[in-house]
N, C-alpha and C positions, 0 to 999 in steps of 0.2 A: 530545335530538337531538345527534348528534355534530358537533363543530365541523369546519368545512372546514379541511383541513391547510394549513399555511403551507409553501410549497415552498422549503425551504432546500437548494440544490443542491450536491452533492458535487463540488468541483473541487479541484485540487491545492493544498496549503498554500502552495507558492511563488507561485501565481497570486493566492491570497487575500491574501498579504502585500503583493503589488504593488498591490493595490486598496485596502489599508488605509492610513490616514494615518500618517505617520512621526512626527507630533507627539505627544509623551507628556509628562505632567507629571514633575517631578523624581523622584517616588516610583517611577515605572515605568521609569526609565532603566536599560537592561540593561548595567551596567558589571560587569566581573569583580571578584571579591573582591580587597581591597587586598593581602593577603599573597601572597608569591611561592609559586607552586604547582609544585613540582619532584618531589614524592614522592607515592606513593599515599595516605599518611596526610594530607598537606596537601590533596590533591584531595578526599578524603572530607570533611574539615573544610569546605572551600569549598562542596561540593555539599550538605552538610547545611545550611549557611546559606541556600543557594538554595532548598532544599526548605522550610525553615521560613518563608521569605518568600513562598512560592508558594501557589496554590490547588489544587495537584495532590494527589489522595489518595495516590498513590505513583508512583515511577518507577525505572527501572534504566538504568545507563550501563555500556557495555562498550567498551573501547578496544583496538585492535590496532595494534602498531607493529613493524616489521621482522619480520613473519611470525609473531608470537606475541601472546598476550593479555598486555597490560601493566597492565590495570585492569579490574575487573568488580565492581560494587557496586550495591546496591539501597537505596532510601530510602522511608520512609512505609509506607502500608498498602495491601494488596491488598483488604482488606475492613474498612471503617471500623466497621461495626456490630459485628463480631466481634473487633475489635482485632487483626486478622490481618496480620502484616508482609508487605510486598512484598519478595520475595527474587529471586535470580537464577534460581530455578526457577519463579517465578510465570508462569502461562500467560495470555495475552490475545491478542485479534485485533490484527493489525498494519495493517489497512486496505490502502491501495494499494501498500504495499511488497510485497504479494502478487503484484503484476504482475511483479516481478523473478523470481518462480518460473515464471510463464508464459513469461517471456523464456528462462529456462534450459531449459524444456521444448521451446520452439521450436528452440533451438540443438541440443539433443540429437536431436530428430527430423531436423534438417538433417544432423547428423553421421551419423545412421543411414541417410541416403539417401532419406528419405521425400518430401522436397520441397526447394525452395530459396526464397530470399527473392523470386525472380522468378516463382514459380509462381502462376498464376491460382487464386484460392481455389475457383472453381467446377470446377476440375480435381480437387479433393479432396472438397468437400462433397457429401453425398448428395442434396441439393436445392439448386438454383442460387439465389443471392442476388444481386440487382442493385439499383442506385440508380435509382429511377424518374425522378429529375431528371437523371440521366446514364446513360441506358439502355444505351448502347453502350460505356461505359467499362469497362475491365478492372481489377478490384480484385485486387491481388497481395498476397502475404504481407507484403512489405516495407511496404505501405501500412497494414496493420493494426498492425504493431509500432511504427510511428512516429506513430500518431495522425493519419494523413493519408489515410484511406480514403474520407472523405466519409460514413461511417456515424457518426451522432452520437447523443448521449443526449437524449431528450425528457423533461423532468422529470415530466410528468403520468403517463407510462408507467413511467418509471424507478422512482418511489417505490412503485408498486404491487407491485414485486418484493420490497420489504423486508417482513418479517413477524416478529411475536413468536412465539417457539417455543412449541409446545404444552406445557402443564404449568406455564407461568409465570403468576403471579398478576396478573390484569388490573386489580385494584382499587388497586394501589399508585400513588403519585404519579409514579414513573418510567414505569410502564406507561401511565398516562393521558397523560403528556407525549408519549410516542412515538406514541400514537394521535391526539392532538389536533394536534400540531405537524407530524408527518411522515406521518400517515394510515396508520400500520402497523396491520394486523389480525393476529389470532392464527390461524395455520393451518399446515398442513404445507407444505413447500417443493415447487416444481415441478422436474421433471428439467430439466437445462440445455437439452437439445434442444427440449423443449416450449416453454420460455420464448423461446428464440431464434426458433423458428418463429412464435410469437405476435407477436413484435416485427418481424421482417424480411420475412415472407411476406404477400402481399396479402390472403389470407383470414384472417390472424391477428387476434386480438382487440385487440392493442396496436399494430397496423400503422397508420402514418400518414405523410404527407409530412414531418411534423416530425421524423421519425427520420433524415432524410437532408439533406445539405447540397448546395447547387448548385455544386459544385466538381469539377474533374477530380482523380481520385486522385493524390496526391503534391503537389498545388499549395498546400494550406493545412493548417495544424495545428489540429485540433479534438480536445481531450482526450476520450476516450470509454471509459467503463467497460464498456459493453455490447459494444462492438467488441473490447475485450480478452477478454471472455468468449467471443466468437465465435472469436478466435484460439485459445483453449484447445480449442474444439470442432473447429477445423481439425486440431489435433494429435491429438485423439481419433479423428477420422475417418480421418486418414492412417495412424495406427498400429494402429487397431482395438483400442485399449485405453482403458477409461474414464479420463478425465483425472486424477481423483484417484489412481487406481492407478498411472498413468504417472509422476506426480510422486513418489509414494511409492517406486516401484521405482528410478527413475533419478536422483532428486535427494536425497530425504530419507534413504533407507537408505545410499547410498554415503557420505554426510556424517555418519552416525550421529545424525541428528536424530530421536531416538526419542520426543520429547515435542512433536511438531509434527503438525498435521493440519488439514484443512478442517472436518471434523465435530467439533463440540464434544463430542458424546456419546462419541466414541472416546477422549477424554482423561480423565485422573484429575480428577474434579470438585474434589477437595481442593486441587489446585494452581491452579485457575482464579481469576483476579481478578474482582472485581465491577467493572463499569464505572459511571462516575458522570457525570451531567449537571452537577451541582455537588456540593459536599461533603455536602449535605443530601438529595440525590436520587439514590439508586442506580437503575440501569436494569435491566430484565429482559433475559434473553438473547434475541437476535434473529439473523436471518440474511437473506440475499437469494438470489433464484433464479439470478442470474448470478454465482455464488459465486467463480469463479476470479479475478475482478478485485480482491477485497478481503477474503477470508475465511480466510486462513491464520491459525491460532492457534498460537502458539509462545511460548517464553520467551527470556530474554536469553542463557542458555547455548547453546541450540540455534541461535538466530539468529546468534550469534557464529561458530559453525562455518561457516555459510553465508558470512558476511562474510569470514572467513579465506580460504576457497577463492576467492571472487571477487577478493580482493586478490592472492592468489598467481597466479591466472589473468591478472590485469592485468600482472603482472611476468613472465609467460611461464614460471611455475614450477609449474603444476598441470596434470594430465591426469585428475583424479579424476572429473569429470563428463563431459568431452568433450575433444576434441583441442585443441592449442594454437591451431589455426586457429579452432576454435569459440569459445574465449575472446576471440580477437581480433575475431571477428565480433560478439560480444555487445556490445562496447564501441566499435566503429567508429562514427564520425560518418556517419550514413546520409542526411542531408538536405542539399540545397543551402543555401548561406548565406542567411539571412534568412527561411527558412520557419519555423523554431522561433522563437516570440515571445521577444524579449529579456528580458521579465519572467520567462520560464520557464528559459531556459538558452541556451547557445551553439549546441547541436545536440542531436540525439536519437540514442541507440543503440537497441538492441532493448529498448524500454520504458525503459531507463535514461536519465536526463537527464545531459547533459554540460555542466558549467558551471564556469568559473573554475579549470580544471585539476582538477576533482573529478568523480567519478561518483556519482550520488545518486538517491535516491527517498525520498519520505515517504508517510505514510498517515494518513487520518482518517475516522472514522465516529462516530456518537454515542457518547461516552464513551471513545473511544480516539484517541490522537494520537501518532505515532511518526516517527522520522527515522533514516535510514541513509545514510552518506556516507563516501567514502574518496578519497584522492588518486589521480589517474590513474596515478601512478608505482607505486601499490600499497604505498607505504611506511607510511602511517598511515591510520586510519579509525576511526569509532565509531558506536555505536547508542544511541539514546535511545528508550525505551519508556515510555509513560505510560497510566494508566487515567483520563485527564481528557478533557473535551470541548473541541473548538475549532471547532464548526460555526457559531457565531454571533459577532457583534461583540465583546462583552465576553469571551466564552470564548476567542476567537481572540487577543485582546490578552493574556490571561493566559498562553496557550501561547507567544505570541511572546516575552513577558518571560522565561518559564522557559527556553525553548530557546536564546535568545540568551545568557543568563547561563551555561547549561551549555556552550554552544559556546565561550564565552570562556575558561571554566575548563579545559575539555578541551584547547583549543588551547595554552594556557599550559603545561599539563602535557606535551603532546607536544613542544613546542619545547624544554622543559627537558631 
């Protein structure tokens, strides 16, 4: 008999960190390396020490300063069993950093005149969606992109959308783990519109009052992966272009991101990292039916192209993806003071989190944990990609230790 899955819920890493005790023993104190870090060679030496002391199979760091790449290096292994190095060309999923591509698609559609942030989503969607707990409330695009729509993630339904890809070996320890802990089954994926209909429409298999909050849209912040996927479907419905194709046409191709895609099968399998639960437990390839929220697969080189453009846009120096007004809209603080939880950030842009003068997002799914952040001025920023897990306590502590040390080393390098 299959074990009942333990519902470990995907919430943003910054929220998890706020819920995790800050008390650590001396061995886990995230202090930067003692040597001064002012050159790429010194940074590589420092990050090598960080890697050697970590539980990460591999990771990549890319730094942008003053409009250009000042550092880009990878460490460890993309595949431990095959002794395959993790490189700047290694492809892996980036979890919820994928939401920033939904953000870019929203702004592009606004730039093209398809809708505005004030548009009622039911003026766009082919079938009306409403909150049964707030039946007369109008859900606008601005509510979806700021996690204030009142449409929330119900764990029991949420995890049914995750599935192990056909062709993967179900007898491995990693496959058994995903089945037993997360309840993943091996199957083909559902089309996005079918999943959303099942979740939000009253006759849907996954419909329930637990999918909705008793709040007026705009009044409270509730991070929602499924509502993010609905945002992507709003773009798809308004433009009459499949969302994956819209992102490829209007974001990936203009930036030259040739090694980035939602579908793993469309990428070179030789470049794809193995994801790990721990260093002894590789995971099979998996996906989820609400893919826009977290299923971009990319590498450090490609994602740095995206980071470069976002930073130039924040400085008012890019029109590659959309107008200057579009970039401004992307990073504007959209919520009244106090709506965004203090543990998350100061405010919310279009999916981007605004905190302490930075614009940021991170991402985590089983076997992958990543971070992307840059100064609001657009002067400096960096990416950290790892094929390590951070979904449970000890794994989260390992990630926190690694990411804090990387941040300290990168900050010292940027300041120098």
